[in-house]
N, C-alpha and C positions, 0 to 999 in steps of 0.2 A: 698850473698855477700854484698848487701846493708844493711842487718840487722846487720852486724857487726859494722856499723857506723850509728847509729840512726839519727844523725843530717842530714847526706846526704839522708837518706831514707825519712825523713820528708820534706826536700827541694824538692826532686824528686816528692813526692806525691803532694805537694803544686803546683809545676809547672804543673803537669798533670791536676789538677783540675782547675787551672786558665786558661790554654789553652782550656780545654773542655768548661768551662763557657763562654769564649770569643767567641768560635766558635758557641755555641748555641745562644748567644745573636745576633750575626751577622745574623745567619740563620733566627731567629725569625723576625728581623727587615726587612729583604728582603721579607719574606713571607707576612708580613703585608703590605708592600709597594705594592707588586704585587696584593694583594686582594683589596686595596683601590684605585689604580690608574685607571683612567677612560680609556675606550676604545678610539681609535682614528681612524678616517677615513679621507682621504684627496684625493683631485683631484688636481694635480699640472701640469702646463705646457701642457695642453691638448687643442685640438680643437675638440669640439663635437657639434653635432646638438642639443641634449638635454641630460640631465643627471638626475640621481636620486640616492640619498644616503639614505639608510634606516638602522638605528641602533637600536637594541634592548637594552634597558637599558641606563644608563647614559654614557656620553662620549663627545668627541669633534669632530665636523665635520667641515672641511674647504675646500674651493675652492680658489686657488690662481694661478695667472699667467696663467689662462685658458681663452679661448674664447668659449663662449656658444652661438650658433646661436638661439636656441629655448628656452626651459624652463629648469630651474634647480630647482629640488625639493630636499629638505633636510628634513628628518623626523626621529624623535626618538620615538620609541614605548616603553612604560613601564618605562620611566624615563625622566630625564631632564639633560641638560648639567650643569656641575659644574660652 
């Protein structure tokens, strides 16, 4: 049916290709973002005697709004924070 009207067929083909290209570009951007975003660890609003955060590889470690009676240790193995 579309081949009876070649102009409509070419427009439909172009629309499909543009939509597919846009979807692939969005997917690629999200995949790259997930691969490069650092890991995160946080302790928030806690009351603890002592605590320890250990992270393998690069990332961000935070402690906020917490009361620590003893020691608080934050360590990153195999990488550094960005």
